[in-house]
Every structure is written in structure tokens, then in C-alpha cells.
N, C-alpha and C positions, 0 to 999 in steps of 0.2 A: 503492500499500500504507500502511496506517495501523497506527500502533503504540502500544502500551499499557504504560505504566509501574509497576512496583511498587515502591513503598519503605515501609517500617515496616508492612508489611499493608495498605497504602492504594493502591487504583488509581488511575492518572491517565491522561488521553487520552481518546480518541485523537490521536495527532498524525500528521502527515506526515513521510517519511524527513528532508526537510530542516529540519524542526523541531526532531527528536532530534538532528540533527547538529550544530545550532546551539548548543542547550540544552547537549550535551556540550563543546562549545568553550568556552563562557561558565563551565561548572562547574554549572549550576543541575541538569545530571543528570550522576551519577557513572557511569564505565565498569562499576563492581560494580553498580550499579543493575540490577534483572532488568526484562526487557521480554519481548515477545511482539508478534507480528501480529495481526491480525483472523484469520488462518486457522491461527493456531497454538494448540495447546493447553497445551504445555511454555514454562515461563518460562526465559529464557535469560540471561547477563550481556548487557547493551545492548552493550558492545564487540564481542560476537560478531554483531550484529543489523546495525549499519549502521558505516560509516565515519565518521572525524571530520575530514574534507577541506574541511567547509565554512568559510567565513569567520567571524571572531568577530562577535558581537553587541554593540550599545554596552552599556555598564555600567550603564544607565537604562532606564526605560520611560516612555512617555507616559502620564499617568491624566486619560482623557477628562472623568472628573466635575471634578476640581480643577482641570485646566489645566497641571500641573506636572511635572515628570521627578522620577519616584521610584526610588531605587536599587535595584536588584535583590539581595535578600539569599539569597548564596551559601550552599548547605548544606554545615556542615563535616562531614567524614569522621568516623566513628566513632573515638574517642581509644583507643589500647593500655589495658590494664589498668595502673591508677596505682601499683600495692602496690610498695614500695622493695625493691631487688633484694637489699639486706641482711636484710628481714624473710623472701624467699623462701628464701634459704639456711638462716635460722636453722630456720623451721618444715620445711624438708626435713629437715636433722638430727634435729630433736625427733622425726621421723616416721618415722625410719630411711627417707628416700628418698620414701616415699608421697605426700607434698605436692608432689614435682616431678612426679608422674603429674597430680595435680590440675590443677597450674597450666599443664600443658602441653595439657590438655584446655581451660583455660579461654583460652588463647593461641590455640588452633585453633578455638574459638568466634568469637572477635573476626576472626580471620582471614578465616572465610569471610564476614564481613560485608564486607570490602573486597574479597576475590576468592571469588565465590560458587561457582566451579569448584574450589576448593582443599577436598580431603575428608580432609583430615590425619587427623579423628578417627576415621575405621576403622582406619586403622593404628596410632595410639596404643592403640587398644582392643584391637586385635590383639597390641600389644608387650605390654599389660598382663596378657593373658590368657594368654602365654607366660611371663610372670614369675612368675604367679601359680601355674601348672603345675608350674613349675621350682621354687619351694620346696615346693609341697604332695608332689610326687615324693621330696625328700630325706626328709622327715619320714614318708611311708607306702609308700614303696617296700620290695620284700621281699627283692630280690635286687641284684646289683652293678649291672645295667642299670638299673633302676627308681631307685635311690640315687644313683648315680654318671653314668652316661654320658647318661640321658635328661634330668636335670635340667641339664647343661651344654649339650646340642643344645638344650632350649627356653630357656635363658638366653641363647647366642648369637642364636637366632630374635628372642627380645624386645630386646635391643641393636640387632640389624641392622633391624629392625621402626620401632626408637626414633628410630634416627638418621636413617632414610629420611624419618620423619615430621618431623623438626626441619630438615633441608635443604629440604623442600619448604615449610615454615614460613618460612625464610629467603628462599627465590626471592620469594614473595608480598610478605612485608616490604619488601623492598629493591624491588620493581617499585612497591608502594603509595607507598613514599616518592618514589621518582624521579618518579612521575607528579605527586605533591604538590608537587616543586620544594623538597624538603626533604634536605639533604646527609646520607646514613648509610651508613656502612660496617660491614659484618658479616664479621668475617674465618672464613676457613674451621675453622683450627686451633680459636681457643676456640668456634667453635659447635659443632664436635664435643665438645669437650673439658666447657664449661659448659654447653651447651645452653640451656635457658629462662632461667637466671639470667643469662646473657649477653645475652640480649634485655632482659630486664628492666633490666639494668645501662644498655643503649643508650638505652630509652624513658624512662629516669629522666632522662636528660641532655639529651632534645629537649623544648624547649618549646612546649607545645600551646595556642595561641590558645583561648579560651572558647567554645563551641559558640554559634551563632546558628539564628534561628529557621529552620527551613526553607521556601524559597520553591518552590515548582513551581505554573507556570502551568495551570489546571485549565479543561477544556473542559467547558460544561454543556449 
């Protein structure tokens, strides 16, 4: 079975299963990259297609033209949004919380890059719709149900969907940094209370090496 790899809109391959396993171990292919076999039409995360039990490759390749060993340029995973957490707080206050929703969608987009199976953006959009409906009902409702009970129900739904999305983001973020060998802790209580501000505070404290040029062995 041969496999194709999709990254940044470009397709690479095909590779054998053993090749994909080796590239996963050396970091030249990331588990979050998309892949498919020759018989598949749907792209899935590479980690779902093959296991990573193959032994690692050397950190260099032999160039038959120059006759020297060339280092492999390992791709850097996408860095999280770099906006300072204090700015996130300020903008959220100035916009009466609206910027918090926007920033949660920004983080959700980044998480999709490191974990393509995470679709929390749908939960966040559902939470935003419920919150909007709650505010609208307060000002347009004709009776006590429309002006009081319905807004409360929609408000609870919005909070519930938002917190579910936040903890799913947390799970993917922790897994990503664990796979990258970076020590990161995201405690449950501050995650629940401060949500995206807490994430951004943690991101700001992590030093990210500058991204390097992607290397991917291409078969012509």
C-alpha cells in the first residue's frame, strides 16, 4: 500500500508504509499532517493511517551529487497566535467580550492545524449563536418567557457549548506540546474561568524557535 501526504495544500508521495513510519519518527512528517492511501478519497491524519513503531532514521541524508552528508531540515509545527494575553484581555473588555469569541475562533483555527480531527469551531459557532439569541430575546421578547426564561436557557446553552469547546482545545494543545517534548500544564480551574486568556498567557511563556524551511522527500 502506498500513501500520499498533504501539507499546506501540496501533495507529496507516494510513499510506502515503512517510509511514512520512518518520516514520522524523524519528524519530517507530523502526526497532524493529512494523508491517504492510493485507494482512499478522504484525507485523514497520518497518525490514523500508520503506526510509528519503525526505528528512527539518521539525522542526515547522503547527497549523491556532492558526495556529502546533508542534514535533514525538520519542519517546525505551526506556532500558536502570538498576541500578548494582556492585549487579549483589554480588547475583550473594550468589546464587551466579543473579542473573546473572535480569539477563541482564532485559536480553534490553529488547533485544527496541529489536530485536524478537532472541530471545535462548530461548537464555538453554536455557542455564539446561542449567546446572540439570548441577547436578542431580551430586547425583542413580548412575554415573560421570551424576555426571561428563553434568554436564560439560551445563555446556559451558550456557556455550556463554549466550555466544552475550550476543554477540547485544551486536550489538543496538551497533546501537541507533549508530542513536541515541551512541558506545558493547563489546569482545569483556570481553564474554566479564564479560557482563551489562560491559553494565551501560557503560550506567551513558551519560547518558540523560529520556523525553518520545510523538508519533504518528494518522489517524481
